N, C-alpha and C positions, 0 to 999 in steps of 0.2 A: 862570103863564106866562110868558117875555121870548125877544125875539127881537134876534140881531144884525144889524145891515142894512148897508149902503154906499150912498148915492144917489149917481153920480157928476154933480160939476157940470160938467164938459164933455161931458154928455149929447148935448147938442144939433149935436155933432162929427159925432154918429151921423147926427140927424135934418136935420139941413143943412149938408152939407160943402159947402168953399169949393172943394174941386177934388173932381170925379167920380171916383173911384178908385175900383176894386170892392175888396174886405174878404171873407174868410172869418171867421165869429164867432170862431175861434179866433183868428185878425189883429185884430179888433176890441178884446176882452177883453186879449189879453196886451200890444199894445202901449199902450194906455192904463195900461197897470201896469209900464211898464218907468223905472225910475226915471233911470237912466244905461246909455249903450250907448257904449263905445268898444273901439277898434280891438282887437283882440288878448287882448280881453276878455270874456267872458261879460256876459248879461245880468244888471241886476241888478231884479230882480220884485217889486214889491210884493205883501207879502200880509195878505187882508183878513179872513181866519180862521184862525187856527194850534188846531189841536188834539192833545192831548196824553196820552199812558196811562204807565202805570208801567213799561214796558217800554222805553221810547228816549229817557226823559226821564231819568235818572239822572244819564249823564256827562254830559248839556248842562247841567245846574242846579249839577255841581261844577266845570263851566266857568267859570260866571258866578261863583262863588264867587273862583276862581283870579284870577279878572279884577277883583274886588271890582265887580261891577257888576249892576244890575237888569234885570228884566224890560222892553225896552222898552216895549212895549203893552200891559200885562197885560190891560184890557179888552178887548183882541183874542183874548187867549191862553185859548182855552176849554178843561176838563178833562174826561173825560169817566170815569164813576164803573167799579169793576171789578166785573166780571158778580159774581163770587164775593162780594157783599154780596146779592144776589139770590137766591140761590141756599143750601137748607137741606143744604151738604156742607161736610163740614171743610176747611178750608185746609191747604195742606201749608204747613212750619215755612218754606218759601223764598217762597211767595206772601205769608204774614202778612209777613216780610221786607221784599218788597218793597211794600206796600200800607203797610204802616208808614214806609217809606222816600218812597213818593210821597206822600204826607198832608204827613209832614215838611216836607218842599219845599215845593208847594205853599204850604203857610202860611208856612213863610220868605219866600218873593218875593210874598206878597199876591195871589194868584191864589184863584179861587172856581171851587168845586164844580158840575159841569154833572150834574144828576141821570137822566143814561141811559145806554144803553151801546151805539144804537147811532145814527150819524148824519141818518138817515132816521124817526127818530121827528116823530108828527108836534105831537104836547104843544109840543115845543121845537123849532123848528125852527134851522138854523144858518146856513146862509148862502144867499144870493139871487143870481138871477139875474146873471151879470156881476160876480161875486165872485169873486176868485182865494181857495185853500184850499187848504193840506197838512195831512195828516196821517200813518197809515201806511197801508200796503196794502189790510190786512183791510176797513176802511172806506169809503177817502176815495170811488174812482170812483165811487158811486152817484150822488154829486150832480152829476155830469154831465147828469144829464137833468133837473135844471132850471136846464143853461144854466151852472154853476157850472164853470171852469177850477180842477179839483182834480186835485193832484198829490202824489203816494205819495215820503215822504221817509225814511230813515235814522235813525240816533238821530246822526250826524255832522253832518248838515245842521240836527238841532235845535237846538244852540247857535246856531245864525247865526241862526236868525229869533227864537229867545226875544230877542237882542241886538241886531237892528235892524230885524224885522220885514220882512224882505226872504232874498230865494236867491239866490244866485249861480249860473246856470244857462244853458246855452246853449239856444237856442231850436230846439226839434223840427221836424223837416219836418210838413205838413198830409198830411191821408190823406182823403180822401171813400171812405165805404164806403156804398154808396145799397141797399137793396133794396125791389124793387117786386113788385107784381101780390097776390094774394088766397093764403095759406097754407090749407093741406087742412085739414077741418073736425078742431078737437082740436088742432091745433098752436099754440105761443105762442114766447114768448123765448127758453125753454131750448134749443127745437128750432133756431130760428134762429143762438146761440151756439153750436152743438154744428158746426152747418153752416159757418157761419165759420171755426170753428177747423181742421175739416178744410181748408178749402177755405187757409187763409191760413197754416195754422202758428205753432206755439207760439212762431215767432221773426223772422214773415212782416210784423210793423207795428214791429219795433224801430226806435227811431229818430222816430218818427210820433207824432203826437198827431194822434188822430182825430173824424171828426165822422161820425156814424149821421144817414144819413138815408133818403128814399126813402119811399110809403105804408104800407108793411108794417110801416116802424118807427114811423111816426106813428100809427100804426091801433094801438098797442098801448097799454093804460093805463099810470100813473105807475109801478106796482111793475115790470111787464113793462119799460119804458124804463130804470130805474135796474139792472134785471138785465143789459139789451144793453152799460151803460154799464161793470159794473162788471167782465166779461168783458172789455174793450180790456187789461187786463195779460195777459192769459191768451197773448194773442197779441203779445204781445214790447212791445206799443206805451206811453208813457208817460203815457198817459189817454183818456179817452174823452167825447163830449157831445154832448147832441142840444139844438137853438136850440128856448127856449120859445114853446108856443104856448099856445090858449084851453085844451087840455087842462090845459097845465101851471098855468095861472092861476084854472082850473076846481078844480084839485087844493087851491092855497093854499087858494082863497076856502071851500072845503068845512070847510079845517081848520083856520079860522078864522084864517089866517097872512094874509092879505092886509093890506097899508099899508089905513090907514082915516083917517089925518090928513091937513090941510090940504096936502101933498106928495105926494099919493100919487096923483094922476093923471097929477103928473110925471114919479112912479118909473114906473108902468106904462107908459106911456109910453116911458120909455128901454128897458124889460125889451122890448117890440115891437118895438125897433131890431135884438133880438140875433137877428141871422140873418145865412147867409150869401148876400152880395150875387150876382145871378145870374151877369153875368160875372167874378167870384171865380175864381181858381187855386189849384190843389193842387196839391201836387206828387206825389201816386197816386191817383188814382180808382179805386175796383174796384165796377162793379156787377154784382148776382146778382138773379136772377127768383126770387118764392118758389114759383112752380111746383117747383121744383128741389131745395125743402126736403123733408124726410120725416123719420119719428119716430123716434126712440131714438138711441143713441150715432153717434158716424160715426170711422172710425177717421182719426186725424192722419196726414195725409198731405202730401207737399212743397208747400212754398209756391208757390203758380201767381205768385204776384207776386215774389219773386226769380227764378223759372224767366223770367219777362218780360224780365229784365235780362241784359244781358249781363255776362259772368263777371266784368270789371274794373270794373264799379261794383257787385256784390255787397258785398265786404267793405265800402265804406263804407256802404251802405245797414245797415249791422246794427251799426256801430261806434257808434253815441250810446248813451249809460246815463243820459242826464238830468240827473244833477248835474255841477257845473263843477270842475273842481279844476287851480288855477293854480299853475303850474312855480313852486317858490322861494318861495310865496307865500301865507301862512296867511289861507284864505278869509273866516273871521270875522274877522280883523284888519282884510283889506281893506275890509271893510263899513262897522268901525265907525272906519277914516279917513275915510268917506264919509258920515258921519250928518248931516252941514249938506245934504248933497245929497238925501237921502233927509226931513230937517224940511221943508227946501222947497215937496220934491213932497208930503207931505203939505198944505203949507198952499192947495196947490190943487184940494184936495178935499173934501168934506161928509161928513163920517162920521155915523149919526143912530143911536139908539136905540129902536127901536117899542117900547114900553113897553105888553102886553097887547094887540096886535093878533091 
């Protein structure tokens, strides 16, 4: 088993801030990963872990060939094997073509295959609390349950991360979804998800990144928390996350993936700082009572969040689509012209590979 992880050399800024400023969990992670922020441009966000698959990568690899450049950080680019390899089913000609092309591209660019199908499998853990990760929308958001800032990207943005290990992206607004109280007997994460979708709607959280909190959420096991975070895109959000706590650490410990090297204590101290400060400010706070949650499916109602906004603010609220497009400028070219600043940013950080923990 192997694990990729990073430990921030700047973690003491969270432990002993010079200024008594309050930050949300999202802001703590996002702000520490911003390489540059210029007026009129999206943020240049550094990505710790980039997962790729056969569907979204071919065009990006071809783009690298046309530019005659290599993958900027192959050690931080992980490849998920295709599930077709694990099943006794005959693959279609198209699927075989995709797999052959995928393998050839990865070989040509020196990328090693990660032998697993899903990001949350415990034999190989992909990202740790406080990291940024990008992948496609089918897998990404689960890891928000571990305090990972995970973002789904499409094939047009894969080349961007291949070439620079960064993503041009407008910073989303921050939403807090808090659920408190005891669930009725037999209810769990799926019932919470159905309830939240019915209350917020499929577009109600568009333009936001969500932090899920409250004792109802924190009473869930890690599988339940992953289900909650995965649902965040179903209500329109860019992603969702839950602050890591002792339940998180116990899960990592039980699966043999807690760091145990000489810097382990420092790493865990950093993880314990990943929470929203008491007086931190969210752009939107939604509070729910677990007693209102019942079993079964809910109909998808009109978002209470949208209803609470004046009519002239509603269009602004749902206009954000996550990725950034700079008018008159190719995004990847923009980042390639700023590789020096990306490399300077990397020099201020410590990246480590925890082998066999």
